[in-house]
C-alpha positions in Angstrom: 117.5 76.3 127.4 118.0 77.3 123.6 118.0 81.2 123.4 115.6 80.5 120.2 112.0 82.3 119.9 109.4 81.9 117.2 106.7 84.6 117.2 103.6 85.0 115.3 101.8 88.3 115.3 98.2 88.4 113.3 97.1 92.7 112.5 94.4 93.7 110.9 93.9 97.2 109.6 91.7 98.9 107.3 93.5 100.0 104.1 94.5 97.8 101.1 97.5 95.5 101.2 99.3 97.7 98.5 99.1 100.3 101.1 100.5 98.3 103.8 103.1 96.8 101.4 104.2 100.3 100.6 104.7 101.4 104.2 106.3 98.1 105.3 108.7 98.1 102.4 110.3 101.8 103.4 112.3 101.3 106.2 113.7 104.5 106.6 110.4 105.6 107.5 109.8 103.2 110.6 111.6 105.9 112.9 108.3 108.4 111.9 105.4 106.1 112.0 106.7 103.3 114.7 108.8 105.7 117.0 108.3 103.1 120.1 110.6 100.4 118.9 112.4 102.1 116.1 114.9 104.5 117.0 117.5 104.4 114.1 117.4 103.0 110.5 120.4 103.3 108.1 120.3 101.8 104.5 123.4 100.2 104.2 122.8 98.4 100.8 119.6 99.7 98.5 118.7 96.3 96.9 116.8 95.7 93.5 115.1 99.2 93.2 111.5 97.6 92.0 111.3 94.6 94.4 113.6 95.9 97.4 115.5 92.3 97.4 119.1 92.5 98.4 118.1 95.6 100.6 120.3 95.6 103.6 119.1 98.3 106.5 120.6 98.4 109.9 118.1 99.3 112.8 118.6 100.5 116.4 115.5 99.4 118.4 113.7 99.0 121.5 110.4 97.5 123.6 109.1 98.8 126.7 112.1 96.9 128.5 115.1 99.1 129.7 117.4 97.6 126.7 118.3 98.3 123.1 119.1 96.5 120.1 121.5 96.6 117.2 120.7 94.3 114.1 120.2 94.4 110.5 117.9 93.0 108.0 118.4 91.7 104.5 115.4 91.3 102.2 115.5 88.0 100.5 112.1 87.6 98.9 109.2 90.3 97.7 105.9 89.0 97.0 104.9 92.2 96.1 101.6 93.5 97.7 101.3 89.9 99.6 104.6 90.8 101.6 108.1 89.6 101.5 111.0 87.9 103.7 114.1 89.0 105.5 116.8 87.6 107.2 118.2 89.2 110.6 121.5 89.3 112.0 123.2 91.5 115.1 121.4 90.9 118.2 119.0 88.8 116.2 119.4 86.4 113.9 117.0 84.4 111.9 114.0 85.2 109.7 110.9 87.2 109.1 108.1 86.7 107.2 105.3 89.5 106.5 102.4 88.2 104.6 99.3 90.4 104.0 96.0 89.2 102.6 93.2 91.7 101.5 90.1 90.7 103.5 87.3 93.3 102.1 88.6 96.7 103.4 90.7 95.3 105.7 94.2 93.9 105.7 95.4 90.7 107.5 98.6 91.2 108.5 101.0 88.5 109.2 104.4 88.5 111.0 106.4 85.1 111.4 109.3 85.7 113.5 112.1 83.0 114.0 115.0 84.4 115.9 117.8 83.6 117.8 118.6 86.3 120.4 122.5 86.6 120.5 122.5 89.8 122.8 124.4 88.5 125.5 121.3 89.9 128.1 119.0 88.1 126.4 121.1 84.7 125.0 122.1 84.2 128.7 118.8 85.9 130.2 116.4 83.2 128.5 115.7 80.7 131.1 114.8 82.9 133.4 113.4 85.6 131.4 111.7 84.0 128.5 108.0 85.0 129.4 109.3 88.7 129.8 111.1 89.0 126.1 107.9 87.2 124.9 105.8 89.8 126.6 108.4 93.1 125.2 108.1 91.6 121.8 104.2 91.5 121.9 104.1 95.2 123.5 106.3 96.2 120.4 104.0 94.7 117.8 101.1 95.8 119.7 102.6 99.5 119.0 103.0 98.3 115.6 99.5 97.6 115.0 98.4 101.0 116.5 101.3 103.2 114.6 100.3 101.6 111.5 96.6 102.1 111.5 97.4 105.9 112.5 99.9 105.5 109.7 97.0 104.5 107.3 94.6 107.1 108.7 96.9 110.0 107.6 97.2 108.4 104.2 93.7 108.4 103.9 93.3 112.2 105.3 91.4 114.1 102.4 92.4 117.4 103.8 95.5 119.0 106.0 93.2 119.5 108.4 92.0 115.8 108.9 95.9 114.7 108.6 96.5 116.8 111.4 93.8 115.6 113.7 95.5 112.1 113.6 97.2 111.6 116.9 100.6 110.8 116.6 102.0 107.4 116.9 103.0 106.1 120.5 106.4 107.3 121.4 109.6 105.1 123.0 109.5 104.1 126.6 112.3 106.0 126.9 114.2 108.4 124.5 117.7 107.5 124.5 118.8 107.9 120.8 121.2 105.9 118.4 125.0 106.7 118.8 126.3 107.5 115.5 127.8 104.8 113.6 
């Protein structure tokens, strides 16, 4: 059985497509607002300053399962407030397409993730563990939706007291921090 996966995730969050594009377009902020999944983020190449195309980011990530992943992505297309496309390499190899659509005061956020898992645990365990790996992805994306909602609430707060009243995003299921390098 192939270690290829295709996940489509839809989030609905209150805000504007511009705000969501701004949050998702700042990968260095992932550790702060989506810490349950993103343990370490490092920019390797800045890319185009206006569009982000060509930006390369190295990631250290996890889900609820007790393993971590090292991978990077390169932004290959920018559609402004409508989303962007990335190409992944490392423990994941493939493409991710973020699509944002304003629907009144709600933003529909779609993530189409087509990857091959190259980490040996994932590659060799695919046959037996495919449903568990899928559940791990859904868990991670549910934490992302919750974390994005909280980030937007922080941004919409009118006072410092309102900002402090917004709960912290969900933490990782274990706190092993990235090794340098």
